[in-house]
KOLNUVEX-793681 format. One line per 8 residues: number of its first residue (from 0); for each residue x, y, z of N, C-alpha, C. Coordinates in Angstrom, 1 decimal. Atoms other than C-alpha are relative to their C-alpha. Example, Ala and Ser with C-alpha at 12.3 -4.5 7.8 and 13.67 -1.06 7.14 Angstrom:
2
0 = 0.9/-1.2/0.0/12.3/-4.5/7.8/0.9/1.2/0.0  -0.9/-1.1/0.0/13.7/-1.1/7.1/-0.8/1.1/0.8 $
END
This chain:
280
0 = -1.4/-0.4/0.1/-19.9/-13.5/-3.3/0.6/0.0/-1.4  -0.5/0.1/1.3/-19.2/-14.6/-6.8/-0.4/1.2/-0.9  0.4/-1.2/0.8/-21.2/-11.6/-8.2/1.0/1.1/0.4  -0.9/-1.1/-0.4/-18.9/-9.3/-6.2/1.4/-0.2/-0.6  -1.3/0.2/0.6/-15.9/-10.9/-7.8/0.0/0.4/-1.5  0.2/-0.4/1.4/-17.3/-10.0/-11.2/0.7/-0.8/-1.0  -0.6/1.0/0.9/-16.2/-13.1/-13.0/-1.1/-0.9/-0.6  1.1/0.7/0.6/-19.0/-14.2/-15.3/0.4/-1.4/-0.4 $
8 = -0.2/1.3/0.4/-19.3/-17.9/-15.9/0.7/-0.9/1.0  -0.7/0.8/-1.1/-17.3/-19.0/-12.8/-1.0/-0.2/1.1  0.9/0.4/-1.1/-19.1/-20.8/-10.0/0.8/-0.1/1.3  -0.7/0.0/-1.2/-18.0/-20.2/-6.4/-0.3/-1.4/0.7  0.1/1.2/-0.7/-17.3/-23.5/-4.6/0.2/0.1/1.5  -0.3/-0.2/-1.5/-15.8/-22.4/-1.3/0.9/1.2/0.1  -0.8/-1.1/-0.3/-14.0/-19.5/0.4/0.6/-0.1/1.4  -0.7/0.1/-1.3/-11.6/-19.1/3.3/0.8/1.3/0.2 $
16 = -0.6/-1.3/-0.3/-10.6/-15.7/4.8/0.9/-0.2/1.2  -1.0/0.1/-1.0/-7.4/-15.6/6.8/0.5/1.4/0.4  -0.4/-1.3/-0.5/-5.4/-12.8/8.5/0.3/1.0/-1.1  -0.5/-0.9/1.0/-3.8/-11.3/5.4/-0.4/-0.5/-1.4  0.4/0.6/1.3/-5.3/-13.5/2.6/-1.4/-0.5/0.0  1.3/0.5/0.3/-8.6/-14.5/1.1/0.2/-1.0/-1.1  0.0/1.1/1.1/-8.9/-17.8/-0.9/-1.4/-0.3/-0.4  1.2/0.4/0.6/-11.7/-18.6/-3.2/0.2/-1.2/-0.9 $
24 = 0.0/1.2/0.9/-12.3/-22.0/-4.9/-1.1/0.2/-1.1  1.0/-0.3/1.1/-14.0/-21.5/-8.3/0.0/-1.2/-1.0  0.2/0.9/1.1/-15.4/-23.9/-10.9/0.1/0.8/-1.3  -0.1/-0.7/1.3/-14.3/-22.8/-14.4/-1.2/-0.2/-0.9  1.2/0.2/0.9/-16.9/-22.3/-17.1/0.2/-1.2/-0.9  0.0/1.2/0.9/-17.8/-25.4/-19.1/0.1/0.5/-1.5  -0.2/-0.4/1.5/-16.6/-25.1/-22.8/-1.3/-0.3/-0.8  1.1/0.1/0.9/-19.2/-24.8/-25.5/0.2/-1.1/-1.0 $
32 = -0.3/1.0/1.1/-17.4/-26.9/-28.1/1.5/-0.4/0.2  -1.3/0.5/0.0/-14.2/-28.8/-28.6/0.9/1.1/-0.6  -0.9/-1.0/0.5/-11.3/-26.4/-29.1/0.9/-0.5/-1.1  -0.8/0.5/1.1/-9.7/-28.7/-31.6/-0.8/-0.1/-1.3  0.8/0.2/1.2/-12.5/-29.6/-34.1/-1.3/0.9/0.0  1.2/-0.9/0.0/-15.3/-27.2/-32.9/-1.3/-0.7/0.1  1.3/0.8/-0.1/-17.9/-30.0/-32.5/-0.5/0.2/1.4  0.7/-0.3/-1.3/-20.4/-29.3/-29.7/-0.6/-1.3/0.6 $
40 = 0.7/1.1/-0.7/-21.6/-31.8/-27.1/0.6/-1.4/-0.2  -0.7/1.3/0.2/-19.1/-34.6/-28.0/1.2/-0.1/0.8  -1.2/0.2/-0.8/-16.6/-34.2/-25.2/-0.4/-0.3/1.4  0.3/0.5/-1.4/-16.4/-35.7/-21.7/1.2/0.4/0.9  -1.0/-0.4/-1.0/-14.5/-34.8/-18.5/1.1/-1.1/0.1  -1.1/0.9/0.0/-11.0/-36.3/-18.3/1.0/0.5/1.0  -0.9/-0.4/-1.0/-9.4/-35.3/-15.0/-0.1/1.5/0.3  0.0/-1.4/-0.4/-9.0/-32.0/-13.1/1.1/0.3/1.0 $
48 = -0.9/-0.4/-1.1/-6.7/-30.0/-10.8/-0.3/1.5/0.3  0.1/-1.4/-0.4/-6.8/-26.8/-8.8/1.2/0.8/-0.3  -1.1/-0.8/0.4/-4.7/-24.0/-10.2/-0.2/1.4/0.6  0.1/-1.3/-0.7/-4.0/-20.8/-8.2/0.2/1.2/-1.0  -0.2/-1.2/0.7/-4.5/-17.4/-9.8/-0.2/1.2/0.9  0.1/-1.2/-0.9/-3.9/-14.0/-8.1/-1.0/0.9/-0.6  1.0/-1.0/0.4/-6.6/-11.4/-8.2/0.3/1.3/0.8  -0.2/-1.2/-0.7/-6.9/-7.8/-7.0/-0.4/-0.1/1.5 $
56 = 0.3/0.1/-1.5/-6.8/-7.3/-3.2/-1.4/0.4/0.3  1.3/-0.4/-0.5/-10.0/-7.0/-1.3/0.2/0.4/1.5  -0.2/-0.6/-1.4/-10.0/-4.7/1.8/1.4/-0.2/0.5  -1.4/0.1/-0.4/-6.2/-4.8/1.8/0.5/-1.4/0.1  -0.5/1.4/-0.1/-6.0/-8.6/1.8/0.3/-0.6/-1.4  -0.3/0.7/1.2/-4.3/-10.6/-0.9/-1.0/-1.1/-0.4  1.1/0.9/0.4/-6.7/-12.7/-3.0/0.6/-1.0/-0.9  -0.4/1.1/0.9/-6.0/-16.1/-4.5/-1.3/-0.7/-0.5 $
64 = 1.1/0.8/0.6/-8.5/-17.8/-6.8/0.5/-1.4/-0.4  -0.3/1.4/0.3/-8.2/-21.6/-6.8/-1.0/-0.5/-1.1  0.9/0.3/1.1/-9.7/-22.4/-10.2/0.1/-1.5/-0.3  0.0/1.4/0.3/-10.8/-26.0/-10.8/0.1/-0.1/-1.6  -0.2/0.1/1.5/-9.3/-26.6/-14.3/-0.2/-1.5/-0.4  0.3/1.3/0.4/-10.7/-29.6/-16.0/0.5/-0.3/-1.4  -0.3/0.4/1.3/-9.5/-31.6/-19.0/-1.2/-0.7/-0.6  1.2/0.6/0.7/-11.9/-32.9/-21.6/0.6/-0.8/-1.2 $
72 = -0.3/0.9/1.1/-11.7/-35.7/-24.2/-1.1/0.2/-1.0  1.0/-0.1/1.0/-13.5/-35.1/-27.5/-0.2/-1.3/-0.7  0.3/1.3/0.6/-15.2/-38.2/-28.9/0.0/0.1/-1.5  0.0/-0.1/1.5/-15.3/-36.7/-32.4/1.4/0.0/-0.6  -1.4/-0.1/0.5/-11.6/-35.9/-32.9/1.0/-0.8/0.8  -0.9/0.8/-0.9/-10.2/-38.1/-30.1/1.2/0.8/0.6  -1.1/-0.8/-0.7/-8.1/-35.2/-28.7/-0.4/0.3/1.4  0.2/-0.5/-1.4/-7.7/-34.1/-25.1/0.4/1.5/0.0 $
80 = -0.3/-1.4/-0.1/-7.9/-30.4/-24.3/-0.4/0.6/1.3  0.3/-0.8/-1.2/-7.9/-28.0/-21.4/-0.5/1.4/-0.4  0.5/-1.2/0.5/-10.1/-25.0/-22.2/0.7/1.3/0.5  -0.5/-1.3/-0.4/-8.8/-21.4/-22.1/-0.9/0.6/1.0  0.8/-0.6/-1.0/-10.0/-19.5/-19.1/-0.3/1.4/-0.3  0.4/-1.4/0.2/-11.9/-16.3/-19.7/0.5/0.9/1.2  -0.3/-1.0/-1.0/-10.7/-13.2/-17.7/1.3/-0.4/0.8  -1.3/0.4/-0.7/-7.3/-15.0/-16.8/1.1/0.2/-1.0 $
88 = -1.3/-0.1/0.8/-3.7/-14.4/-18.0/0.8/-1.2/0.5  -0.7/1.2/-0.4/-2.2/-17.9/-17.9/1.5/0.2/0.1  -1.5/-0.1/-0.1/1.4/-16.8/-18.5/0.4/0.5/1.3  -0.4/-0.5/-1.3/1.4/-14.9/-15.2/-0.9/-0.5/1.1  0.9/0.6/-1.1/-1.3/-16.9/-13.3/-0.7/1.0/0.8  0.8/-1.1/-0.7/-3.5/-13.9/-12.5/-1.2/0.4/-0.9  1.1/-0.5/0.7/-6.7/-12.3/-13.5/0.4/1.1/-1.0  -0.3/-1.0/1.0/-6.8/-10.0/-16.5/0.0/1.4/0.7 $
96 = 0.1/-1.3/-0.6/-7.8/-7.1/-14.3/1.2/0.3/0.9  -1.2/-0.2/-0.8/-4.9/-7.6/-11.9/1.2/0.3/-0.9  -1.1/-0.2/1.0/-2.5/-7.8/-14.9/0.0/1.4/-0.5  0.1/-1.4/0.5/-3.8/-4.5/-16.2/0.3/1.0/1.1  -0.3/-0.9/-1.1/-3.6/-2.9/-12.8/1.5/0.1/0.3  -1.5/0.0/-0.2/0.1/-4.0/-12.4/0.7/0.7/-1.1  -0.6/-0.7/1.2/0.9/-2.7/-15.9/-0.1/1.5/0.3  0.1/-1.4/-0.2/-0.4/0.7/-14.9/0.8/0.5/1.2 $
104 = -0.6/-0.4/-1.3/0.9/0.9/-11.3/1.5/-0.1/-0.1  -1.5/0.2/0.0/4.4/-0.3/-12.2/0.7/1.1/-0.7  -0.6/-1.2/0.6/4.9/2.8/-14.3/0.0/1.2/1.0  0.1/-1.1/-0.9/4.0/5.0/-11.3/0.6/-0.2/1.4  -0.6/0.3/-1.3/5.5/3.2/-8.3/1.1/-1.1/-0.1  -1.0/1.0/0.0/8.5/1.0/-7.4/-0.6/-1.4/-0.1  0.4/1.4/0.1/8.3/-2.7/-8.1/-0.4/-0.6/1.3  0.3/0.5/-1.4/8.5/-3.5/-4.4/-1.3/0.4/0.6 $
112 = 1.2/-0.5/-0.5/5.6/-1.3/-3.6/-1.2/-0.7/-0.6  1.1/0.7/0.7/3.3/-2.9/-6.3/0.0/-1.5/0.4  -0.1/1.4/-0.4/4.5/-6.4/-5.3/-0.7/-0.2/1.4  0.6/0.1/-1.4/3.6/-5.8/-1.6/-1.5/0.3/0.0  1.4/-0.4/0.0/0.3/-4.2/-2.5/-0.9/-1.2/-0.6  0.8/1.0/0.7/-0.8/-7.1/-4.7/0.3/-1.5/0.4  -0.4/1.4/-0.4/1.0/-10.1/-3.1/0.7/-0.7/-1.0  -0.8/0.6/1.0/3.0/-10.8/-6.2/1.4/0.0/0.3 $
120 = -1.4/0.0/-0.1/6.6/-11.6/-6.5/0.6/1.3/-0.8  -0.6/-1.2/0.7/8.8/-8.5/-7.4/0.4/-0.3/-1.4  -0.5/0.3/1.3/10.2/-10.3/-10.4/-1.2/-0.1/-1.0  1.2/0.1/0.8/6.6/-10.9/-11.7/-0.4/1.4/-0.4  0.3/-1.4/0.3/5.9/-7.2/-11.5/1.0/0.6/-1.0  -1.0/-0.5/0.9/9.2/-6.4/-13.2/-0.3/-0.6/-1.4  0.2/0.7/1.3/8.4/-8.9/-16.0/-1.2/0.6/-0.7  1.2/-0.6/0.6/4.9/-7.4/-16.6/0.4/1.4/-0.5 $
128 = -0.5/-1.3/0.4/6.5/-3.9/-16.7/0.8/0.0/-1.3  -0.9/0.1/1.2/9.2/-4.9/-19.2/-0.8/-0.4/-1.2  0.8/0.5/1.2/6.6/-6.7/-21.5/-0.8/1.2/-0.5  0.8/-1.1/0.4/4.4/-3.6/-21.5/0.9/1.1/-0.6  -0.9/-1.0/0.5/7.4/-1.2/-22.0/0.5/-0.4/-1.4  -0.4/0.4/1.3/8.6/-3.3/-24.9/-1.1/0.1/-1.1  1.2/-0.2/0.9/5.1/-3.3/-26.5/-0.2/1.4/-0.4  0.2/-1.5/0.3/4.8/0.5/-26.2/1.2/0.5/-0.8 $
136 = -1.1/-0.5/0.7/8.3/0.9/-27.5/-0.1/-0.4/-1.5  0.2/0.4/1.4/7.4/-1.0/-30.7/-0.9/0.9/-0.8  1.0/-0.9/0.7/4.5/1.3/-31.4/0.2/1.4/0.1  -0.3/-1.4/-0.1/6.0/4.5/-30.3/0.7/0.6/-1.2  -0.6/-0.7/1.1/6.8/6.9/-33.1/0.4/1.4/0.4  -0.5/-1.3/-0.5/9.0/9.8/-32.2/-0.2/1.1/-1.1  0.2/-1.1/0.9/8.1/13.1/-33.8/0.6/1.3/0.7  -0.5/-1.3/-0.6/10.0/16.4/-33.3/-1.1/0.9/0.2 $
144 = 1.2/-0.9/-0.3/7.6/18.7/-31.5/0.1/1.4/-0.6  0.0/-1.4/0.5/6.6/22.1/-32.8/0.3/0.9/1.2  -0.2/-0.8/-1.2/6.6/23.4/-29.2/0.8/-0.9/1.0  -0.9/0.8/-0.8/9.5/22.0/-27.2/0.1/0.6/1.4  -0.1/-0.5/-1.4/9.6/22.2/-23.4/1.3/-0.5/0.6  -1.2/0.4/-0.7/12.9/22.2/-21.5/0.0/0.5/1.4  0.0/-0.3/-1.5/13.0/22.1/-17.7/0.9/-1.0/0.7  -0.8/0.9/-0.7/14.8/20.3/-15.0/-0.8/-0.7/1.1 $
152 = 0.6/0.8/-1.0/14.0/17.6/-12.5/1.1/-0.4/1.0  -1.0/0.4/-1.0/15.9/17.0/-9.2/-0.3/-1.4/0.4  0.1/1.4/-0.2/16.4/13.3/-9.1/1.3/-0.7/0.4  -1.2/0.7/-0.5/18.9/11.1/-7.1/1.1/1.0/0.2  -0.9/-1.0/-0.5/20.6/14.2/-5.7/0.7/0.8/-1.1  -0.5/-0.8/1.1/21.2/15.9/-9.0/-1.1/0.5/-0.9  0.9/-0.6/1.0/19.5/18.2/-11.5/0.1/-0.7/-1.3  0.0/0.6/1.4/18.5/16.5/-14.8/-0.9/0.8/-0.9 $
160 = 0.9/-0.7/1.0/17.2/18.1/-17.9/-1.1/-0.9/-0.5  1.1/0.7/0.5/13.8/17.0/-19.0/-0.6/0.7/-1.1  0.6/-0.5/1.3/12.4/17.5/-22.5/-1.3/-0.5/-0.3  1.3/0.4/0.2/8.8/17.4/-23.4/-0.6/0.6/-1.3  0.9/-0.5/1.1/6.3/17.8/-26.3/-1.2/0.7/0.7  1.0/-0.7/-0.8/4.1/20.5/-24.8/-1.4/-0.2/-0.6  1.3/0.1/0.6/1.3/20.2/-27.4/-0.6/-1.4/0.3  0.4/1.4/-0.2/1.1/16.4/-27.0/0.0/-0.4/1.5 $
168 = -0.1/0.3/-1.5/1.8/16.6/-23.2/0.7/-1.4/0.2  -0.7/1.2/-0.1/4.3/13.8/-23.6/1.5/0.2/0.3  -1.4/-0.1/-0.3/7.8/13.1/-22.3/0.9/-0.4/-1.2  -0.9/0.4/1.1/10.6/13.1/-24.9/1.2/-0.7/0.5  -1.2/0.6/-0.5/13.7/12.4/-22.8/0.3/0.6/1.3  -0.6/-0.5/-1.3/15.4/12.7/-19.4/1.5/-0.1/-0.1  -1.5/0.1/0.2/19.1/13.6/-19.7/0.7/-0.2/1.4  -0.8/0.3/-1.2/21.8/12.7/-17.2/0.2/1.2/0.9 $
176 = -0.2/-1.2/-0.7/22.5/16.3/-16.3/-0.7/1.2/-0.7  0.6/-1.1/0.7/21.4/19.8/-17.2/1.1/0.9/-0.6  -1.1/-0.8/0.5/24.8/21.0/-18.4/-0.2/0.4/-1.4  0.2/-0.6/1.3/24.9/23.1/-21.5/0.5/-0.9/-1.1  -0.5/0.8/1.0/27.1/20.7/-23.5/-0.8/-1.2/-0.2  0.9/1.2/0.2/24.8/17.7/-22.8/-1.3/0.4/-0.7  1.2/-0.5/0.7/21.7/19.7/-23.8/0.3/0.3/-1.4  -0.3/-0.3/1.4/23.4/21.0/-26.9/0.2/-1.2/-0.9 $
184 = -0.2/1.3/0.8/24.5/17.5/-28.0/-1.3/-0.7/-0.3  1.3/0.6/0.2/21.0/16.2/-27.5/-0.8/0.7/-1.1  0.8/-0.8/1.0/19.4/19.0/-29.6/0.6/-0.1/-1.4  -0.6/0.2/1.3/22.0/18.5/-32.3/-0.4/-1.3/-0.7  0.4/1.3/0.5/20.9/14.9/-32.7/-1.5/-0.1/-0.3  1.5/0.0/0.2/17.2/15.9/-32.8/-0.4/-0.1/-1.5  0.4/0.1/1.3/15.6/14.7/-36.0/-0.9/1.1/-0.5  0.8/-1.1/0.6/14.2/17.5/-38.2/-0.1/1.1/1.0 $
192 = 0.1/-1.0/-1.1/15.1/20.0/-35.5/-0.4/1.4/-0.5  0.5/-1.3/0.6/14.2/22.9/-37.9/-1.5/0.1/0.2  1.4/-0.1/-0.2/10.6/22.0/-37.2/-0.4/0.6/1.3  0.3/-0.6/-1.3/10.8/23.3/-33.6/-0.2/1.5/-0.2  0.3/-1.4/0.2/9.1/26.7/-33.7/0.1/0.8/1.4  0.1/-0.6/-1.3/8.8/27.5/-29.9/0.7/-0.9/1.0  -0.6/0.7/-1.1/10.9/26.5/-26.9/-0.4/0.7/1.3  0.4/-0.6/-1.3/9.4/27.0/-23.5/1.0/-0.5/1.1 $
200 = -1.1/0.4/-1.0/12.0/27.0/-20.6/-0.1/0.9/1.2  -0.2/-1.0/-1.1/13.0/28.6/-17.3/1.1/0.9/-0.4  -1.0/-1.1/0.3/15.6/31.3/-17.0/1.4/-0.5/0.2  -1.4/0.6/-0.1/18.6/28.9/-16.8/0.8/0.3/-1.3  -0.7/-0.5/1.2/21.1/30.5/-19.1/0.6/-1.1/-0.9  -0.5/1.1/0.8/22.8/27.2/-20.3/-1.1/-0.5/-1.0  1.0/0.4/0.9/19.4/26.2/-21.8/-0.2/1.0/-1.1  0.2/-1.0/1.0/19.0/29.5/-23.6/1.2/0.0/-1.0 $
208 = -1.1/0.0/0.9/22.5/29.3/-25.0/0.0/-1.2/-0.9  0.1/1.3/0.8/22.0/25.7/-26.2/-1.0/0.2/-1.1  1.0/-0.2/1.0/18.8/26.6/-28.0/0.4/1.0/-1.0  -0.4/-1.0/1.0/20.2/29.7/-29.6/1.0/-0.5/-1.0  -1.0/0.6/0.8/23.1/27.7/-30.9/-0.5/-1.0/-1.0  0.5/1.1/0.8/21.2/24.7/-32.2/-1.3/0.2/-0.7  1.3/-0.3/0.5/17.7/26.0/-32.8/-0.2/1.5/-0.2  0.1/-1.5/0.1/18.2/29.6/-34.0/-1.4/0.5/-0.5 $
216 = 1.3/-0.4/0.6/14.8/29.6/-35.8/-1.1/0.0/1.1  1.0/0.2/-1.0/12.9/28.8/-32.6/-0.1/1.3/0.9  0.3/-1.1/-0.9/11.3/31.5/-30.4/0.1/-0.5/1.4  -0.1/0.5/-1.4/12.3/31.2/-26.7/-1.1/0.7/0.8  1.1/-0.5/-0.9/9.4/31.6/-24.3/0.3/-0.4/1.4  -0.2/0.4/-1.4/9.9/31.7/-20.5/-1.3/-0.5/0.6  1.1/0.7/-0.7/7.6/29.3/-18.7/-0.7/1.0/1.0  0.6/-1.0/-0.9/5.0/31.5/-16.9/0.1/-0.4/1.4 $
224 = -0.2/0.4/-1.4/5.4/29.4/-13.8/1.2/0.7/0.6  -1.3/-0.6/-0.5/9.0/30.7/-13.4/-0.2/1.6/0.1  0.2/-1.4/0.0/7.9/34.3/-14.2/-0.8/0.4/1.3  0.9/-0.2/-1.2/5.1/34.2/-11.5/0.8/-0.2/1.2  -0.8/0.3/-1.2/7.5/32.6/-9.0/1.0/1.2/0.3  -0.9/-1.1/-0.3/10.1/35.4/-9.5/-0.7/1.2/0.4  0.8/-1.2/-0.4/7.4/38.1/-9.3/-0.4/-0.1/1.5  0.4/0.3/-1.4/6.2/36.5/-6.0/1.2/0.2/0.9 $
232 = -1.2/-0.2/-0.8/9.8/36.4/-4.7/0.3/1.4/0.2  -0.3/-1.4/-0.1/10.3/40.0/-5.5/-1.0/0.8/0.9  1.0/-0.6/-0.9/7.0/41.0/-3.9/0.3/-0.3/1.5  -0.3/0.4/-1.4/8.0/39.1/-0.8/1.1/0.8/0.6  -1.1/-0.8/-0.5/11.3/40.9/-0.5/-0.4/1.4/0.3  0.5/-1.4/-0.2/9.6/44.3/-0.8/-0.9/0.0/1.3  0.9/0.0/-1.2/6.9/43.3/1.8/0.8/-0.1/1.3  -0.8/0.2/-1.2/9.5/42.1/4.3/0.8/1.3/0.3 $
240 = -0.8/-1.3/-0.2/11.6/45.3/3.8/-0.9/1.1/0.5  0.9/-1.0/-0.5/8.6/47.5/4.4/-0.4/-0.2/1.4  0.5/0.3/-1.4/7.5/45.7/7.5/1.1/0.3/1.0  -1.1/-0.3/-0.9/11.0/46.2/9.0/0.0/1.4/0.4  0.0/-1.4/-0.3/10.5/49.9/8.8/-1.2/0.5/0.9  1.2/-0.4/-0.7/7.1/49.9/10.6/0.2/-0.2/1.5  0.0/0.1/-1.4/6.5/50.3/14.3/-0.9/-1.2/0.3  0.7/1.2/-0.4/5.0/47.3/16.2/-1.5/0.2/-0.2 $
248 = 1.5/-0.2/0.1/1.5/48.9/16.3/-0.4/0.1/-1.5  0.3/0.0/1.5/1.6/49.5/12.5/0.1/-1.3/-0.6  -0.2/1.3/0.6/2.9/46.1/11.8/-1.2/-1.0/0.3  1.2/0.8/-0.4/-0.1/44.5/13.6/-1.1/0.1/-1.0  1.1/-0.2/1.0/-2.4/46.0/11.0/0.2/-0.8/-1.3  -0.4/0.7/1.2/-0.6/44.0/8.3/-0.1/-1.6/0.2  0.1/1.4/-0.2/-1.5/40.6/9.8/-0.7/-0.7/-1.1  0.6/0.8/1.2/-2.2/38.1/7.0/0.2/0.7/-1.3 $
256 = -0.2/-0.7/1.2/-0.9/40.5/4.4/0.6/-0.9/-1.1  -0.6/0.9/1.1/1.2/37.8/2.6/-1.0/-0.9/-0.6  1.1/0.9/0.5/-1.8/35.5/2.2/-0.9/0.8/-1.0  0.8/-0.9/0.8/-3.8/38.4/0.7/0.7/0.3/-1.3  -0.7/-0.4/1.2/-1.1/39.5/-1.7/0.3/-1.2/-1.0  -0.2/1.1/0.9/-0.6/36.0/-3.1/-1.3/-0.5/-0.6  1.3/0.4/0.6/-4.3/35.6/-4.0/-0.1/0.6/-1.4  0.4/-0.5/1.3/-5.6/36.0/-7.5/-1.0/1.1/0.2 $
264 = 0.9/-1.1/-0.2/-7.6/39.2/-8.0/-1.5/-0.4/0.2  1.4/0.4/-0.2/-10.9/37.4/-8.3/-0.3/-0.8/1.3  0.2/0.7/-1.3/-10.3/35.5/-5.1/0.0/0.9/1.2  0.0/-0.9/-1.2/-9.9/38.6/-2.9/-1.4/0.4/0.3  1.4/-0.4/-0.5/-13.0/39.2/-0.8/-0.1/1.5/0.2  0.3/-1.4/-0.2/-14.6/42.6/-0.2/0.7/0.5/1.3  -0.6/-0.4/-1.3/-13.3/42.6/3.4/1.5/0.1/-0.2  -1.5/-0.1/0.2/-9.7/41.9/2.2/0.3/1.2/-0.9 $
272 = -0.2/-1.3/0.7/-10.0/44.8/-0.3/0.0/1.2/0.9  0.0/-1.1/-0.9/-10.9/47.1/2.5/1.3/0.0/0.9  -1.3/0.0/-0.8/-7.9/45.9/4.5/1.1/0.5/-0.8  -1.1/-0.5/0.9/-5.6/46.6/1.5/-0.1/1.5/-0.1  0.1/-1.5/0.1/-7.0/50.2/1.3/0.6/0.7/1.2  -0.6/-0.6/-1.2/-5.8/50.8/4.8/1.5/0.1/0.0  -1.5/0.1/0.0/-2.2/50.0/3.8/0.6/1.3/-0.7  -0.6/-1.1/0.8/-1.9/53.1/1.5/-0.2/1.3/0.8 $
END
């Protein structure tokens, strides 16, 4: 079982599986040298205690590792020390792999979801997220993009403007609304805004007006997704209008026509091409 835990150096002492939890008791690796003076072979055991560490769930069950942490006394320097545990994060009492997992998942899911999934306290998940966010914030360097993306996101019952660096595929900011004055104000504060060469957006007129006012040098490009969607909507209106003019016997020959019309050219089969020829 210890091999399946993938914790080199630890020795499995005991295990206990319950309804929703699995407990493992592990013996921590023996230190090679004194952590104070570095002398090898001159330390002796001086007490122990079992310390719980959370680990990644196994088959949906919460996992707790009870690690036997020993203290040692060094005969060379007369100090007492408790060795650092490999693969563990002492500050959060969990394995390194669980800590990394929570860091990643807390950016993608609510704290409560990650807490329930891992068996951690919600505050612990929040603290890990905040520490990671603060670290990333210190290293993040904002650069005005050459190609700016402007779109909207429907969040908490309102539309919000979202700005992205299309070349780097990164998020720049999420604004409170998509109103023209809010977008204009944001673009006005954009550092080195003259560096923006292209702005990709949908056909929302307030976006276009804001960009023309603040970024006159930038070329406005309509996101192809919105162009294709509008073309599909127009095609659908024409299709429905024509079907209304047909007799029931004629309409039956058009069964599945919408599915065929929405396909890319290379996805249309020979049989479907023959069907389309009967429409003319």
